[in-house]
PDB file of N, CA, C and O in Angstrom:
ATOM      1  N   UNK A   1      91.482 103.568  91.159  1.00  0.00           N
ATOM      2  CA  UNK A   1      92.147 104.686  91.757  1.00  0.00           C
ATOM      3  C   UNK A   1      91.464 105.043  93.118  1.00  0.00           C
ATOM      4  O   UNK A   1      92.132 105.470  94.060  1.00  0.00           O
ATOM      5  N   UNK A   2      90.182 104.863  93.186  1.00  0.00           N
ATOM      6  CA  UNK A   2      89.493 105.146  94.457  1.00  0.00           C
ATOM      7  C   UNK A   2      89.918 104.190  95.495  1.00  0.00           C
ATOM      8  O   UNK A   2      90.140 104.618  96.628  1.00  0.00           O
ATOM      9  N   UNK A   3      90.055 102.907  95.215  1.00  0.00           N
ATOM     10  CA  UNK A   3      90.485 101.935  96.264  1.00  0.00           C
ATOM     11  C   UNK A   3      91.871 102.274  96.781  1.00  0.00           C
ATOM     12  O   UNK A   3      92.102 102.146  97.983  1.00  0.00           O
ATOM     13  N   UNK A   4      92.790 102.690  95.956  1.00  0.00           N
ATOM     14  CA  UNK A   4      94.105 103.108  96.312  1.00  0.00           C
ATOM     15  C   UNK A   4      94.043 104.327  97.278  1.00  0.00           C
ATOM     16  O   UNK A   4      94.753 104.408  98.281  1.00  0.00           O
ATOM     17  N   UNK A   5      93.164 105.243  96.909  1.00  0.00           N
ATOM     18  CA  UNK A   5      92.998 106.473  97.728  1.00  0.00           C
ATOM     19  C   UNK A   5      92.400 106.127  99.114  1.00  0.00           C
ATOM     20  O   UNK A   5      92.604 106.814 100.115  1.00  0.00           O
ATOM     21  N   UNK A   6      91.631 104.987  99.089  1.00  0.00           N
ATOM     22  CA  UNK A   6      90.959 104.582 100.389  1.00  0.00           C
ATOM     23  C   UNK A   6      91.929 103.741 101.141  1.00  0.00           C
ATOM     24  O   UNK A   6      91.532 103.185 102.165  1.00  0.00           O
ATOM     25  N   UNK A   7      93.196 103.582 100.732  1.00  0.00           N
ATOM     26  CA  UNK A   7      94.198 102.770 101.388  1.00  0.00           C
ATOM     27  C   UNK A   7      93.934 101.282 101.384  1.00  0.00           C
ATOM     28  O   UNK A   7      94.389 100.567 102.276  1.00  0.00           O
ATOM     29  N   UNK A   8      93.207 100.810 100.393  1.00  0.00           N
ATOM     30  CA  UNK A   8      92.996  99.343 100.296  1.00  0.00           C
ATOM     31  C   UNK A   8      94.322  98.671 100.104  1.00  0.00           C
ATOM     32  O   UNK A   8      95.220  99.252  99.495  1.00  0.00           O
ATOM     33  N   UNK A   9      94.481  97.457 100.606  1.00  0.00           N
ATOM     34  CA  UNK A   9      95.709  96.713 100.377  1.00  0.00           C
ATOM     35  C   UNK A   9      95.666  96.107  98.887  1.00  0.00           C
ATOM     36  O   UNK A   9      94.615  95.999  98.255  1.00  0.00           O
ATOM     37  N   UNK A  10      96.825  95.756  98.437  1.00  0.00           N
ATOM     38  CA  UNK A  10      96.876  95.140  97.135  1.00  0.00           C
ATOM     39  C   UNK A  10      96.038  93.850  97.127  1.00  0.00           C
ATOM     40  O   UNK A  10      95.374  93.588  96.124  1.00  0.00           O
ATOM     41  N   UNK A  11      96.035  93.030  98.195  1.00  0.00           N
ATOM     42  CA  UNK A  11      95.245  91.920  98.221  1.00  0.00           C
ATOM     43  C   UNK A  11      93.696  92.241  98.147  1.00  0.00           C
ATOM     44  O   UNK A  11      92.926  91.568  97.462  1.00  0.00           O
ATOM     45  N   UNK A  12      93.334  93.248  98.856  1.00  0.00           N
ATOM     46  CA  UNK A  12      91.844  93.639  98.814  1.00  0.00           C
ATOM     47  C   UNK A  12      91.517  94.117  97.397  1.00  0.00           C
ATOM     48  O   UNK A  12      90.471  93.763  96.853  1.00  0.00           O
ATOM     49  N   UNK A  13      92.411  94.928  96.788  1.00  0.00           N
ATOM     50  CA  UNK A  13      92.100  95.472  95.401  1.00  0.00           C
ATOM     51  C   UNK A  13      92.066  94.264  94.380  1.00  0.00           C
ATOM     52  O   UNK A  13      91.226  94.256  93.481  1.00  0.00           O
ATOM     53  N   UNK A  14      92.900  93.340  94.513  1.00  0.00           N
ATOM     54  CA  UNK A  14      92.949  92.154  93.519  1.00  0.00           C
ATOM     55  C   UNK A  14      91.638  91.416  93.685  1.00  0.00           C
ATOM     56  O   UNK A  14      91.013  91.004  92.708  1.00  0.00           O
ATOM     57  N   UNK A  15      91.231  91.253  94.920  1.00  0.00           N
ATOM     58  CA  UNK A  15      90.028  90.408  95.186  1.00  0.00           C
ATOM     59  C   UNK A  15      88.722  91.232  94.709  1.00  0.00           C
ATOM     60  O   UNK A  15      87.895  90.723  93.952  1.00  0.00           O
ATOM     61  N   UNK A  16      88.612  92.446  95.174  1.00  0.00           N
ATOM     62  CA  UNK A  16      87.395  93.221  94.943  1.00  0.00           C
ATOM     63  C   UNK A  16      87.272  93.779  93.558  1.00  0.00           C
ATOM     64  O   UNK A  16      86.172  93.807  93.006  1.00  0.00           O
ATOM     65  N   UNK A  17      88.366  94.227  92.971  1.00  0.00           N
ATOM     66  CA  UNK A  17      88.260  94.898  91.690  1.00  0.00           C
ATOM     67  C   UNK A  17      88.498  93.861  90.589  1.00  0.00           C
ATOM     68  O   UNK A  17      87.808  93.921  89.571  1.00  0.00           O
ATOM     69  N   UNK A  18      89.387  92.960  90.723  1.00  0.00           N
ATOM     70  CA  UNK A  18      89.719  91.998  89.631  1.00  0.00           C
ATOM     71  C   UNK A  18      89.131  90.638  89.807  1.00  0.00           C
ATOM     72  O   UNK A  18      89.123  89.840  88.869  1.00  0.00           O
ATOM     73  N   UNK A  19      88.625  90.341  91.013  1.00  0.00           N
ATOM     74  CA  UNK A  19      88.000  89.034  91.230  1.00  0.00           C
ATOM     75  C   UNK A  19      89.037  87.887  91.297  1.00  0.00           C
ATOM     76  O   UNK A  19      88.728  86.734  90.996  1.00  0.00           O
ATOM     77  N   UNK A  20      90.271  88.239  91.700  1.00  0.00           N
ATOM     78  CA  UNK A  20      91.353  87.216  91.799  1.00  0.00           C
ATOM     79  C   UNK A  20      91.620  87.057  93.316  1.00  0.00           C
ATOM     80  O   UNK A  20      91.862  88.030  94.030  1.00  0.00           O
ATOM     81  N   UNK A  21      91.568  85.845  93.754  1.00  0.00           N
ATOM     82  CA  UNK A  21      91.941  85.549  95.137  1.00  0.00           C
ATOM     83  C   UNK A  21      93.488  85.556  95.346  1.00  0.00           C
ATOM     84  O   UNK A  21      94.162  84.624  94.908  1.00  0.00           O
ATOM     85  N   UNK A  22      94.003  86.507  95.952  1.00  0.00           N
ATOM     86  CA  UNK A  22      95.433  86.612  96.139  1.00  0.00           C
ATOM     87  C   UNK A  22      96.073  85.505  96.937  1.00  0.00           C
ATOM     88  O   UNK A  22      97.276  85.259  96.850  1.00  0.00           O
ATOM     89  N   UNK A  23      95.232  84.835  97.727  1.00  0.00           N
ATOM     90  CA  UNK A  23      95.685  83.699  98.582  1.00  0.00           C
ATOM     91  C   UNK A  23      95.961  82.486  97.702  1.00  0.00           C
ATOM     92  O   UNK A  23      96.927  81.753  97.917  1.00  0.00           O
ATOM     93  N   UNK A  24      95.099  82.284  96.709  1.00  0.00           N
ATOM     94  CA  UNK A  24      95.149  81.151  95.787  1.00  0.00           C
ATOM     95  C   UNK A  24      96.184  81.390  94.700  1.00  0.00           C
ATOM     96  O   UNK A  24      96.963  80.495  94.373  1.00  0.00           O
ATOM     97  N   UNK A  25      96.195  82.593  94.140  1.00  0.00           N
ATOM     98  CA  UNK A  25      96.999  83.008  93.024  1.00  0.00           C
ATOM     99  C   UNK A  25      97.790  84.268  93.274  1.00  0.00           C
ATOM    100  O   UNK A  25      97.530  85.279  92.622  1.00  0.00           O
ATOM    101  N   UNK A  26      98.730  84.259  94.172  1.00  0.00           N
ATOM    102  CA  UNK A  26      99.425  85.529  94.497  1.00  0.00           C
ATOM    103  C   UNK A  26     100.165  86.226  93.364  1.00  0.00           C
ATOM    104  O   UNK A  26     100.148  87.450  93.229  1.00  0.00           O
ATOM    105  N   UNK A  27     100.810  85.397  92.562  1.00  0.00           N
ATOM    106  CA  UNK A  27     101.572  85.995  91.403  1.00  0.00           C
ATOM    107  C   UNK A  27     100.659  86.650  90.364  1.00  0.00           C
ATOM    108  O   UNK A  27     100.906  87.758  89.888  1.00  0.00           O
ATOM    109  N   UNK A  28      99.593  85.914  90.035  1.00  0.00           N
ATOM    110  CA  UNK A  28      98.632  86.428  89.045  1.00  0.00           C
ATOM    111  C   UNK A  28      97.915  87.606  89.574  1.00  0.00           C
ATOM    112  O   UNK A  28      97.611  88.536  88.827  1.00  0.00           O
ATOM    113  N   UNK A  29      97.632  87.603  90.839  1.00  0.00           N
ATOM    114  CA  UNK A  29      96.928  88.805  91.439  1.00  0.00           C
ATOM    115  C   UNK A  29      97.836  89.986  91.436  1.00  0.00           C
ATOM    116  O   UNK A  29      97.379  91.092  91.149  1.00  0.00           O
ATOM    117  N   UNK A  30      99.135  89.821  91.746  1.00  0.00           N
ATOM    118  CA  UNK A  30     100.091  90.975  91.770  1.00  0.00           C
ATOM    119  C   UNK A  30     100.322  91.479  90.372  1.00  0.00           C
ATOM    120  O   UNK A  30     100.334  92.693  90.166  1.00  0.00           O
ATOM    121  N   UNK A  31     100.501  90.638  89.427  1.00  0.00           N
ATOM    122  CA  UNK A  31     100.776  91.062  88.035  1.00  0.00           C
ATOM    123  C   UNK A  31      99.547  91.785  87.400  1.00  0.00           C
ATOM    124  O   UNK A  31      99.671  92.838  86.774  1.00  0.00           O
ATOM    125  N   UNK A  32      98.390  91.174  87.593  1.00  0.00           N
ATOM    126  CA  UNK A  32      97.109  91.738  87.124  1.00  0.00           C
ATOM    127  C   UNK A  32      96.874  93.135  87.670  1.00  0.00           C
ATOM    128  O   UNK A  32      96.547  94.086  86.960  1.00  0.00           O
ATOM    129  N   UNK A  33      97.059  93.192  88.955  1.00  0.00           N
ATOM    130  CA  UNK A  33      96.819  94.487  89.687  1.00  0.00           C
ATOM    131  C   UNK A  33      97.776  95.558  89.229  1.00  0.00           C
ATOM    132  O   UNK A  33      97.386  96.702  88.994  1.00  0.00           O
ATOM    133  N   UNK A  34      99.034  95.179  89.103  1.00  0.00           N
ATOM    134  CA  UNK A  34     100.049  96.130  88.601  1.00  0.00           C
ATOM    135  C   UNK A  34      99.661  96.648  87.199  1.00  0.00           C
ATOM    136  O   UNK A  34      99.718  97.851  86.945  1.00  0.00           O
ATOM    137  N   UNK A  35      99.279  95.762  86.321  1.00  0.00           N
ATOM    138  CA  UNK A  35      98.827  96.165  85.008  1.00  0.00           C
ATOM    139  C   UNK A  35      97.599  97.048  85.039  1.00  0.00           C
ATOM    140  O   UNK A  35      97.517  98.027  84.297  1.00  0.00           O
ATOM    141  N   UNK A  36      96.693  96.732  85.847  1.00  0.00           N
ATOM    142  CA  UNK A  36      95.463  97.471  86.052  1.00  0.00           C
ATOM    143  C   UNK A  36      95.744  98.868  86.497  1.00  0.00           C
ATOM    144  O   UNK A  36      95.230  99.826  85.919  1.00  0.00           O
ATOM    145  N   UNK A  37      96.587  99.010  87.559  1.00  0.00           N
ATOM    146  CA  UNK A  37      96.898 100.364  88.106  1.00  0.00           C
ATOM    147  C   UNK A  37      97.740 101.111  87.091  1.00  0.00           C
ATOM    148  O   UNK A  37      97.539 102.320  86.975  1.00  0.00           O
ATOM    149  N   UNK A  38      98.638 100.535  86.362  1.00  0.00           N
ATOM    150  CA  UNK A  38      99.405 101.206  85.357  1.00  0.00           C
ATOM    151  C   UNK A  38      98.550 101.796  84.267  1.00  0.00           C
ATOM    152  O   UNK A  38      98.723 102.935  83.835  1.00  0.00           O
ATOM    153  N   UNK A  39      97.601 100.950  83.834  1.00  0.00           N
ATOM    154  CA  UNK A  39      96.644 101.354  82.759  1.00  0.00           C
ATOM    155  C   UNK A  39      95.775 102.498  83.272  1.00  0.00           C
ATOM    156  O   UNK A  39      95.528 103.460  82.546  1.00  0.00           O
ATOM    157  N   UNK A  40      95.301 102.399  84.539  1.00  0.00           N
ATOM    158  CA  UNK A  40      94.526 103.449  85.080  1.00  0.00           C
ATOM    159  C   UNK A  40      95.228 104.810  85.157  1.00  0.00           C
ATOM    160  O   UNK A  40      94.693 105.860  84.799  1.00  0.00           O
ATOM    161  N   UNK A  41      96.487 104.708  85.661  1.00  0.00           N
ATOM    162  CA  UNK A  41      97.268 105.928  85.724  1.00  0.00           C
ATOM    163  C   UNK A  41      97.544 106.501  84.350  1.00  0.00           C
ATOM    164  O   UNK A  41      97.547 107.722  84.195  1.00  0.00           O
ATOM    165  N   UNK A  42      97.761 105.724  83.410  1.00  0.00           N
ATOM    166  CA  UNK A  42      97.996 106.201  81.971  1.00  0.00           C
ATOM    167  C   UNK A  42      96.729 106.873  81.551  1.00  0.00           C
ATOM    168  O   UNK A  42      96.804 107.981  81.020  1.00  0.00           O
ATOM    169  N   UNK A  43      95.551 106.288  81.744  1.00  0.00           N
ATOM    170  CA  UNK A  43      94.361 106.855  81.290  1.00  0.00           C
ATOM    171  C   UNK A  43      94.097 108.184  81.915  1.00  0.00           C
ATOM    172  O   UNK A  43      93.639 109.100  81.232  1.00  0.00           O
ATOM    173  N   UNK A  44      94.362 108.331  83.172  1.00  0.00           N
ATOM    174  CA  UNK A  44      94.148 109.624  83.888  1.00  0.00           C
ATOM    175  C   UNK A  44      95.110 110.702  83.427  1.00  0.00           C
ATOM    176  O   UNK A  44      94.750 111.877  83.348  1.00  0.00           O
ATOM    177  N   UNK A  45      96.368 110.286  83.115  1.00  0.00           N
ATOM    178  CA  UNK A  45      97.398 111.339  82.792  1.00  0.00           C
ATOM    179  C   UNK A  45      97.521 111.542  81.236  1.00  0.00           C
ATOM    180  O   UNK A  45      97.871 112.650  80.830  1.00  0.00           O
ATOM    181  N   UNK A  46      97.266 110.585  80.396  1.00  0.00           N
ATOM    182  CA  UNK A  46      97.541 110.761  79.022  1.00  0.00           C
ATOM    183  C   UNK A  46      96.365 110.234  78.127  1.00  0.00           C
ATOM    184  O   UNK A  46      95.918 110.920  77.209  1.00  0.00           O
ATOM    185  N   UNK A  47      95.906 109.048  78.417  1.00  0.00           N
ATOM    186  CA  UNK A  47      94.970 108.407  77.532  1.00  0.00           C
ATOM    187  C   UNK A  47      93.684 109.138  77.263  1.00  0.00           C
ATOM    188  O   UNK A  47      93.117 109.040  76.175  1.00  0.00           O
ATOM    189  N   UNK A  48      93.189 109.926  78.323  1.00  0.00           N
ATOM    190  CA  UNK A  48      91.924 110.629  78.085  1.00  0.00           C
ATOM    191  C   UNK A  48      92.082 111.680  76.903  1.00  0.00           C
ATOM    192  O   UNK A  48      91.082 112.090  76.314  1.00  0.00           O
ATOM    193  N   UNK A  49      93.262 112.072  76.596  1.00  0.00           N
ATOM    194  CA  UNK A  49      93.489 113.040  75.483  1.00  0.00           C
ATOM    195  C   UNK A  49      93.121 112.388  74.214  1.00  0.00           C
ATOM    196  O   UNK A  49      92.475 113.021  73.379  1.00  0.00           O
ATOM    197  N   UNK A  50      93.500 111.113  73.998  1.00  0.00           N
ATOM    198  CA  UNK A  50      93.207 110.393  72.839  1.00  0.00           C
ATOM    199  C   UNK A  50      91.748 110.238  72.656  1.00  0.00           C
ATOM    200  O   UNK A  50      91.249 110.383  71.540  1.00  0.00           O
ATOM    201  N   UNK A  51      91.012 109.939  73.741  1.00  0.00           N
ATOM    202  CA  UNK A  51      89.511 109.805  73.713  1.00  0.00           C
ATOM    203  C   UNK A  51      88.877 111.095  73.284  1.00  0.00           C
ATOM    204  O   UNK A  51      87.976 111.092  72.446  1.00  0.00           O
ATOM    205  N   UNK A  52      89.331 112.219  73.847  1.00  0.00           N
ATOM    206  CA  UNK A  52      88.736 113.462  73.593  1.00  0.00           C
ATOM    207  C   UNK A  52      89.011 113.998  72.157  1.00  0.00           C
ATOM    208  O   UNK A  52      88.217 114.722  71.556  1.00  0.00           O
ATOM    209  N   UNK A  53      90.181 113.588  71.670  1.00  0.00           N
ATOM    210  CA  UNK A  53      90.605 113.977  70.270  1.00  0.00           C
ATOM    211  C   UNK A  53      89.706 113.286  69.282  1.00  0.00           C
ATOM    212  O   UNK A  53      89.477 113.808  68.192  1.00  0.00           O
ATOM    213  N   UNK A  54      89.203 112.160  69.619  1.00  0.00           N
ATOM    214  CA  UNK A  54      88.358 111.454  68.741  1.00  0.00           C
ATOM    215  C   UNK A  54      89.033 110.795  67.642  1.00  0.00           C
ATOM    216  O   UNK A  54      88.385 110.150  66.818  1.00  0.00           O
TER     217      UNK A  54
END
């Protein structure tokens, strides 16, 4: 979420956060990043409630 707030490109996020070279594996990088961002958004908006509920 921080990288997105810092206006990092999708290519930069895939490389730095996920360790996937978007030049070599563009589709994998795109899909993995989308999944990662979706999961992070879910955790921030909903998922944390499950963790706190125990």
